[in-house]
C-alpha positions as CSV (number, residue, x, y, z in Angstrom):
1,M,-88.5,-119.6,142.3
2,T,-88.9,-119.0,146.1
3,L,-86.2,-118.8,148.8
4,E,-88.7,-117.9,151.5
5,G,-87.7,-119.4,154.7
6,K,-84.2,-120.1,153.7
7,H,-81.2,-118.3,155.4
8,A,-78.1,-117.4,153.4
9,L,-74.8,-116.2,154.4
10,V,-72.7,-114.1,152.0
11,T,-69.2,-113.1,153.0
12,G,-67.9,-109.8,151.7
13,G,-71.4,-109.1,151.5
14,G,-71.1,-105.3,151.4
15,T,-70.0,-104.3,148.0
16,G,-69.5,-105.7,144.5
17,I,-70.1,-109.2,143.6
18,G,-71.3,-110.2,147.4
19,L,-73.7,-107.5,147.7
20,A,-75.2,-108.1,144.1
21,I,-75.6,-111.9,145.1
22,A,-77.0,-111.0,148.4
23,Q,-79.6,-108.6,146.9
24,A,-80.6,-111.2,144.5
25,L,-81.1,-113.8,147.2
26,A,-83.1,-111.4,149.2
27,A,-85.3,-110.5,146.3
28,E,-86.3,-114.1,146.3
29,G,-87.2,-114.1,149.8
30,A,-84.1,-115.4,151.6
31,Q,-83.0,-113.8,154.9
32,V,-79.4,-112.9,154.1
33,T,-76.7,-112.5,156.6
34,I,-74.0,-110.3,155.0
35,T,-70.6,-110.3,156.5
36,G,-67.4,-107.9,156.2
37,R,-64.8,-106.4,158.2
38,R,-66.5,-102.8,158.1
39,H,-69.6,-102.8,159.8
40,E,-70.6,-99.2,158.8
41,V,-70.4,-100.5,155.1
42,L,-72.6,-103.4,155.8
43,E,-75.0,-100.9,157.5
44,E,-75.2,-98.8,154.5
45,V,-76.6,-101.4,152.4
46,A,-78.6,-103.3,155.0
47,T,-82.0,-103.2,153.1
48,Q,-85.1,-105.5,153.7
49,G,-83.9,-109.0,154.2
50,L,-80.1,-108.1,154.4
51,H,-78.6,-108.6,158.1
52,P,-75.4,-107.0,158.6
53,M,-72.6,-108.8,160.8
54,A,-69.2,-107.6,161.0
55,M,-66.7,-110.8,160.7
56,D,-63.1,-111.2,159.7
57,V,-62.9,-114.5,157.8
58,R,-59.1,-114.7,158.4
59,I,-60.0,-115.6,162.3
60,E,-61.2,-118.8,162.9
61,E,-62.8,-117.9,166.4
62,D,-64.6,-115.1,165.0
63,V,-65.9,-117.0,162.1
64,A,-67.3,-119.7,164.5
65,A,-68.8,-117.1,166.9
66,K,-70.4,-115.0,164.3
67,V,-71.8,-118.0,162.0
68,D,-73.4,-119.4,165.4
69,A,-74.9,-116.0,166.2
70,A,-76.4,-115.7,162.8
71,V,-77.9,-119.4,163.1
72,A,-79.4,-118.4,166.3
73,A,-81.1,-115.3,164.8
74,R,-82.1,-116.9,161.5
75,G,-81.9,-120.5,161.5
76,P,-79.5,-123.0,159.8
77,V,-77.5,-121.6,156.9
78,Q,-78.8,-123.3,153.7
79,I,-77.1,-121.1,151.3
80,C,-73.4,-120.3,151.9
81,V,-71.6,-117.9,149.7
82,A,-67.9,-117.8,150.3
83,N,-67.1,-114.6,148.5
84,A,-64.7,-112.4,150.6
85,G,-61.4,-111.9,149.0
86,V,-58.5,-109.7,148.2
87,A,-57.1,-109.0,144.6
88,E,-53.8,-107.9,144.1
89,G,-50.9,-108.7,142.1
90,A,-47.2,-108.6,142.8
91,A,-44.1,-109.9,140.9
92,L,-42.7,-113.1,142.5
93,H,-39.5,-111.2,143.8
94,K,-41.5,-108.6,145.4
95,T,-43.9,-111.0,147.1
96,S,-43.3,-111.0,150.8
97,M,-44.5,-113.7,153.2
98,E,-46.9,-111.4,154.6
99,F,-48.4,-110.4,151.4
100,W,-48.8,-114.2,150.6
101,R,-50.2,-115.2,154.1
102,N,-52.6,-112.3,153.9
103,M,-54.0,-113.6,150.5
104,M,-54.3,-117.2,151.5
105,A,-55.8,-116.2,154.9
106,T,-58.5,-114.1,153.4
107,N,-59.1,-116.1,150.1
108,L,-58.5,-119.6,151.0
109,D,-58.6,-120.1,154.6
110,G,-61.5,-117.8,154.9
111,A,-63.5,-119.8,152.3
112,F,-62.6,-122.9,154.1
113,L,-63.7,-121.6,157.6
114,T,-67.0,-120.0,156.3
115,I,-68.0,-123.3,154.5
116,R,-67.2,-125.3,157.5
117,E,-68.9,-123.3,160.0
118,C,-72.0,-122.9,157.9
119,F,-72.2,-126.4,157.3
120,K,-72.5,-127.6,160.7
121,S,-76.1,-126.1,160.6
122,M,-76.6,-126.8,156.9
123,R,-76.1,-130.7,157.3
124,Q,-79.1,-130.9,159.7
125,T,-81.3,-129.8,156.9
126,D,-82.8,-131.4,153.8
127,W,-81.3,-128.9,151.4
128,G,-78.4,-126.8,150.9
129,R,-76.2,-124.8,148.5
130,V,-72.4,-124.1,148.9
131,I,-71.1,-121.5,146.3
132,T,-67.4,-120.2,146.2
133,V,-66.6,-117.1,144.4
134,S,-63.4,-118.0,142.5
135,S,-62.0,-116.5,139.5
136,I,-60.9,-117.0,136.0
137,A,-57.5,-116.8,137.9
138,G,-58.6,-120.2,139.6
139,L,-58.4,-121.9,136.2
140,R,-55.4,-120.5,134.4
141,G,-52.4,-118.4,136.0
142,L,-53.0,-114.6,135.8
143,K,-49.9,-112.9,134.7
144,G,-48.7,-110.8,137.5
145,A,-50.6,-112.5,140.1
146,A,-49.3,-115.8,141.2
147,C,-50.3,-115.2,144.7
148,Y,-53.7,-114.5,143.9
149,S,-54.0,-117.3,141.2
150,A,-52.8,-119.8,143.7
151,S,-55.4,-118.8,146.3
152,K,-58.3,-119.1,143.6
153,H,-57.0,-122.5,142.2
154,G,-57.2,-123.6,146.1
155,M,-60.8,-122.5,146.4
156,I,-61.7,-124.5,143.3
157,G,-59.8,-127.6,144.7
158,L,-61.8,-127.2,147.7
159,T,-64.9,-126.9,146.0
160,R,-64.4,-130.0,144.0
161,A,-63.3,-132.2,146.9
162,L,-66.3,-131.2,149.0
163,S,-68.6,-132.1,146.0
164,E,-67.0,-135.5,146.2
165,D,-67.4,-136.0,149.7
166,Y,-71.1,-135.3,149.9
167,L,-72.2,-136.8,146.6
168,G,-75.8,-138.1,146.8
169,T,-76.9,-135.7,149.5
170,P,-79.0,-132.8,149.1
171,F,-76.0,-130.4,149.2
172,T,-74.2,-129.1,146.3
173,F,-70.9,-127.5,145.9
174,N,-70.1,-125.2,143.0
175,A,-67.7,-122.5,142.0
176,L,-68.1,-119.3,140.1
177,C,-65.4,-118.2,137.9
178,P,-65.9,-114.5,136.7
179,G,-63.5,-112.6,134.6
180,Y,-62.8,-109.0,135.5
181,V,-66.1,-107.3,137.1
182,D,-67.2,-103.9,137.5
183,T,-66.5,-103.5,141.0
184,P,-64.3,-101.3,143.4
185,I,-61.7,-104.1,143.1
186,V,-61.2,-103.1,139.5
187,E,-61.1,-99.5,140.2
188,R,-58.2,-100.1,142.8
189,N,-56.5,-102.3,140.2
190,V,-56.5,-99.6,137.6
191,T,-54.1,-97.4,140.1
192,A,-51.9,-100.7,140.8
193,I,-51.5,-101.8,137.3
194,S,-50.9,-98.4,136.0
195,Q,-48.1,-97.8,138.6
196,R,-46.5,-101.2,138.2
197,A,-46.5,-101.2,134.5
198,G,-45.9,-97.5,133.8
199,I,-49.0,-96.9,131.9
200,S,-52.0,-94.6,132.1
201,A,-55.1,-95.3,134.1
202,V,-57.1,-95.7,130.6
203,E,-54.5,-98.3,129.2
204,A,-54.6,-99.9,132.7
205,M,-58.5,-100.3,132.5
206,D,-58.0,-101.5,128.7
207,V,-55.9,-104.4,129.9
208,M,-58.6,-105.7,132.2
209,V,-61.4,-105.0,129.7
210,N,-59.4,-106.9,127.1
211,A,-58.7,-109.7,129.3
212,N,-62.5,-110.5,129.3
213,R,-63.5,-112.3,125.9
214,H,-66.4,-110.0,125.0
215,K,-64.2,-106.9,125.6
216,R,-66.3,-105.4,128.4
217,L,-66.3,-105.5,132.2
218,I,-68.8,-108.0,133.6
219,E,-72.0,-106.4,135.7
220,P,-72.0,-107.9,139.3
221,S,-75.7,-108.6,138.5
222,E,-74.4,-111.2,136.0
223,V,-72.7,-113.1,138.7
224,A,-75.3,-112.9,141.1
225,A,-77.7,-114.5,138.2
226,A,-75.4,-117.4,138.1
227,A,-75.5,-117.8,141.9
228,L,-79.4,-117.7,141.9
229,W,-79.7,-120.3,139.1
230,L,-77.5,-122.6,141.4
231,C,-80.2,-122.1,144.1
232,G,-83.1,-122.5,141.8
233,P,-85.3,-125.5,140.9
234,G,-83.5,-128.2,138.7
235,S,-79.9,-127.5,139.9
236,G,-79.5,-130.4,142.1
237,S,-77.3,-132.0,139.5
238,V,-74.9,-129.1,139.1
239,N,-72.4,-130.0,141.5
240,G,-68.5,-129.6,141.6
241,Q,-68.6,-127.4,138.6
242,C,-66.6,-124.2,137.9
243,I,-69.0,-122.0,136.1
244,E,-67.1,-119.4,133.8
245,I,-68.5,-115.9,133.5
246,A,-66.1,-114.3,131.2
247,G,-67.6,-113.5,128.0
248,G,-66.2,-116.6,126.1
249,Q,-63.8,-119.5,126.6
250,T,-60.9,-119.2,128.6
């Protein structure tokens, strides 16, 4: 397998799952534009093959301008990974409109804008892969996180519909649906769950670990391996799928 000559763009590429995917793609020869809101975080991880670019996926004008700049610098985006997202829970009666809109703007609007702008150059080529990083919460409702679950369900609907729109073309659209992954988001959620449920940090971590069927956190590299497989030889017939990475059946 080689991705030499391919330009990939990964949103939320400075940490966690996004960084692991970006590094895996770069290791196979791709030139990878990594985006995020904090340029200093991107700069810290920008090793060979990773090119940092500050971008806010919630802002249409910023996404359009930055993707155009990345295409000008490194050619058409042929691997688009819509990964940027926020993961927070809130009870329904405590969910403000501001909380709802920020979640949707980041997770769902951000995926839509990223894919739309990347596809403008991708469709001029003879091969392309669009990968959205949804969640197990995109396939079933996650207790205490209705807003998050809705945004991730929306990402799956978007991915499936686009796969239908472009059937028979050299472009595929698939969603990765991991359970709880060992990333800074999980670390932040320990505090949030502990405070919300009135339990200890250890008990809060156990809630997430036990939600994965194999009773351990998933490594970011495991999610990255699935993304790499979708970009590899023989993946052209995998299209419109939700690939669960959760240690068992959900």
